[in-house]
C-alpha positions in Angstrom: -11.1 -1.3 19.6 -7.4 -0.9 20.6 -6.3 -2.1 17.1 -8.5 0.6 15.5 -7.1 3.3 17.7 -3.6 2.2 16.9 -4.2 2.1 13.2 -5.9 5.6 13.4 -3.0 7.0 15.3 -0.4 5.6 12.8 -2.5 6.9 9.9 -2.6 10.4 11.3 1.0 10.4 12.2 2.0 9.3 8.7 -0.2 12.0 7.1 1.6 14.5 9.3 5.0 13.1 8.4 4.4 12.7 4.7 2.3 15.9 4.3 -0.5 16.5 1.8 0.2 15.4 -1.7 -1.8 16.5 -4.7 -1.7 13.2 -6.5 -1.5 9.8 -4.8 -2.6 6.2 -4.8 -6.0 5.9 -3.1 -6.1 2.6 -1.0 -8.8 0.7 -2.8 -8.0 -2.6 -1.2 -10.2 -5.5 -2.2 -11.6 -3.6 -5.3 -12.1 -5.7 -8.4 -10.2 -4.4 -11.4 -12.2 -4.0 -14.6 -10.9 -7.1 -16.4 -13.0 -6.4 -19.5 -11.2 -3.2 -20.2 -9.6 -3.3 -23.6 -6.1 -2.4 -24.6 -3.5 -3.0 -27.3 -0.3 -4.9 -26.5 3.2 -4.0 -27.7 2.8 -6.3 -30.7 -0.3 -4.4 -31.9 -2.8 -7.0 -30.9 -6.1 -6.1 -29.2 -6.4 -7.6 -25.7 -8.3 -7.4 -22.5 -6.9 -6.7 -19.1 -8.2 -10.0 -17.9 -5.9 -11.9 -20.3 -3.1 -11.4 -17.8 -5.0 -12.7 -14.8 -6.4 -16.1 -13.8 -3.3 -18.1 -12.8 -0.8 -15.8 -11.2 -0.8 -12.6 -9.2 -0.2 -9.4 -11.2 2.1 -6.5 -10.5 0.5 -3.4 -12.1 2.5 -0.3 -12.9 1.0 2.9 -14.3 3.1 5.3 -16.4 3.8 6.5 -19.9 6.4 5.5 -22.4 7.8 9.0 -23.2 8.2 9.8 -19.5 11.6 11.5 -19.0 12.6 9.9 -15.7 10.1 8.8 -13.1 8.3 6.0 -14.9 11.5 4.2 -15.9 12.9 4.6 -12.4 9.8 3.0 -10.9 9.7 0.1 -13.3 13.4 -0.5 -12.7 12.7 -0.6 -9.0 9.8 -3.1 -9.6 11.9 -5.4 -11.7 14.7 -5.4 -9.2 12.3 -6.1 -6.3 10.9 -9.2 -7.9 14.2 -10.5 -9.1 14.5 -13.3 -6.6 10.8 -13.7 -5.8 10.9 -17.4 -6.9 7.1 -17.3 -7.6 5.0 -17.1 -10.7 3.8 -13.6 -11.5 3.1 -11.2 -14.4 4.0 -7.5 -14.6 1.5 -5.3 -16.5 2.3 -1.7 -17.4 -0.6 0.5 -18.2 0.2 3.4 -20.4 -1.7 6.5 -19.3 -1.1 8.6 -22.4 -3.8 7.7 -25.0 -1.6 9.3 -27.7 1.1 6.6 -27.4 1.1 3.7 -29.8 2.0 0.0 -29.7 5.3 1.0 -31.3 6.1 3.2 -28.3 5.3 0.3 -26.0 7.4 -2.0 -28.0 10.4 0.3 -28.0 10.2 0.7 -24.2 9.7 -3.1 -23.8 12.8 -3.8 -25.8 14.8 -1.4 -23.6 13.6 -3.1 -20.4 14.3 -6.6 -21.7 17.8 -5.7 -22.9 18.7 -4.4 -19.4 16.8 -6.8 -17.1 16.1 -10.6 -17.5 13.0 -10.2 -15.3 11.4 -8.1 -18.0 10.5 -11.4 -19.8 7.3 -11.4 -17.8 6.6 -7.7 -18.5 3.6 -6.7 -20.7 3.2 -3.0 -21.8 -0.2 -1.9 -22.9 -1.6 1.2 -24.7 -5.3 2.2 -24.9 -8.0 4.7 -25.3 -8.5 7.3 -22.7 -11.8 6.0 -21.4 -10.3 2.5 -20.9 -7.2 3.9 -19.2 -9.3 6.0 -16.8 -11.6 3.1 -16.1 -8.7 1.0 -14.8 -6.9 4.0 -13.1 -10.1 5.0 -11.3 -10.6 1.5 -9.8 -7.0 1.3 -8.9 -7.0 4.6 -7.1 -4.3 6.0 -9.4 -4.5 9.7 -9.7 -2.8 11.5 -12.6 -3.0 14.8 -14.5 -1.8 16.0 -17.8 0.3 19.2 -17.8 -0.1 20.9 -21.1 2.7 23.5 -20.9 5.3 20.7 -20.3 3.4 18.0 -22.3 4.0 15.7 -19.4 1.9 13.7 -16.9 2.0 14.2 -13.1 1.4 11.1 -11.2 2.4 9.2 -8.0 5.3 6.7 -7.9 4.5 3.1 -6.9 2.6 0.1 -8.0 -0.1 -2.3 -6.8 -0.3 -6.1 -6.5 -3.5 -7.8 -7.5 -4.7 -11.4 -7.0 -5.2 -13.9 -9.8 -8.9 -13.1 -9.7 -8.2 -9.4 -10.2 -8.7 -8.0 -6.7 -6.3 -5.3 -5.4 -4.3 -6.9 -2.6 -1.5 -4.4 -1.7 0.0 -1.1 -2.6 3.7 0.0 -2.7 4.7 3.6 -2.9 8.1 5.1 -3.8 11.0 4.3 -6.2 12.7 1.4 -4.6 11.1 -1.6 -2.8 12.2 -4.2 -0.3 12.3 -7.6 -2.0 11.0 -9.5 1.1 8.0 -7.2 1.3 7.2 -7.6 -2.4 7.6 -11.4 -2.2 5.3 -11.5 0.8 2.8 -9.5 -1.2 3.0 -11.9 -4.1 2.5 -14.9 -1.7 -0.6 -13.3 -0.1 -2.1 -12.3 -3.5 -1.5 -15.9 -4.8 -3.8 -17.0 -2.0 -6.4 -14.4 -2.8 -5.6 -12.5 0.4 -6.0 -8.7 0.7 -3.6 -6.7 2.9 -5.1 -5.1 6.0 -5.3 -1.4 6.8 -2.7 -1.7 9.5 -0.2 -3.4 7.1 -0.8 -0.6 4.5 -0.2 2.1 7.1 3.0 0.4 8.1 4.2 0.6 4.5 3.0 4.2 4.2 5.1 5.1 7.3 8.1 3.3 5.8 11.0 5.0 4.0 13.5 3.2 1.8 17.0 3.3 3.3 19.5 2.5 0.5 22.2 1.8 3.0 20.1 -0.7 4.9 18.5 -2.0 1.7 15.0 -2.1 3.2 12.2 0.1 4.5 12.6 1.6 7.9 10.6 3.9 10.1 11.6 7.6 10.2 12.4 8.7 13.8 10.1 11.7 13.7 7.3 9.6 12.3 7.7 7.1 15.1 7.7 10.0 17.7 4.4 11.3 16.2 2.9 7.8 16.4 3.8 7.4 20.1 2.5 10.9 20.9 -0.8 10.4 19.2 -1.2 7.0 20.6 -0.6 8.3 24.1 -3.2 11.0 23.7 -5.8 8.5 22.4 -5.1 6.1 25.3 -5.4 9.0 27.9 -8.7 10.1 26.3 -10.0 6.5 26.4 -9.0 6.1 30.1 -10.7 9.4 31.1 -13.8 8.4 29.3 -13.9 5.0 31.0 -13.3 6.5 34.4 -16.1 9.0 34.0 -18.4 6.3 32.8 -17.7 4.1 35.9 -18.1 7.1 38.2 -21.5 7.9 36.7 -22.9 4.4 37.1 -21.4 3.7 40.6 -24.1 3.5 43.3 -23.9 6.1 46.2 -23.2 5.3 49.9 -25.9 3.3 51.8 -27.1 3.2 55.4 -27.0 0.0 57.5 -30.7 -0.6 56.6 -29.8 -0.6 52.9 -31.3 2.7 52.0 -29.2 5.2 50.0 -28.0 8.2 51.9 -29.4 11.6 50.8 -27.0 14.4 50.0 -26.6 16.8 52.9 -28.0 20.2 51.8 -27.3 22.0 55.1 -24.2 22.2 57.2 -24.2 20.2 60.4 -24.9 22.2 63.6 -22.1 22.4 66.1 -22.7 20.3 69.3 
């Protein structure tokens, strides 16, 4: 009970601190990705999503290959975070623009591999809109096409899936702590799924480039403490009233319960 109250308080505090966002990653922990979804790889070969699963955990990143900034920044952050993981893994990029071709994916893949050795385990896919939406919907990845700018609006982050294809953990932002990502890969390798409390902790975290890791914002922590205090006070009042309602009344020496005095006692 107390763990649930704590998780609820932290979740509410984080929502207050982060604010409402139009597009985000929904936390579909434990959901099974559609491994039969079909795509085309950067070499132009037809493939299924399941081809990249089975033996290692998979880091999945959504984006599009003509993205002006955000997508490349997120992918750079992912490749840097897994640089020293020391574990087997695969990185799969899902292109969300159905107009893009394997040549677009190949051009972007070449750019990543020329700049980062970790991109050797990177696979970039393109596909039809129905197949893209099928995977994105299961992953909880929300995105929209903006026709005036000819660009896509989408959240920044990625997910980690187990070798069997279950969603194990989410990461939001542009830069990611290497230890957190390595721990996520270890858990996913064992087919473990992150808990709600662990996801809330990551949601409340902000990347500090000076510290090189995620840290709690002071205002967020203050909100957490305040909400937790209110919840604990409410729980204490409820328990006290419950005990008071069930407590037996005073009794006479013969064991019978005293009746409430309806009239004032006469003066002697």
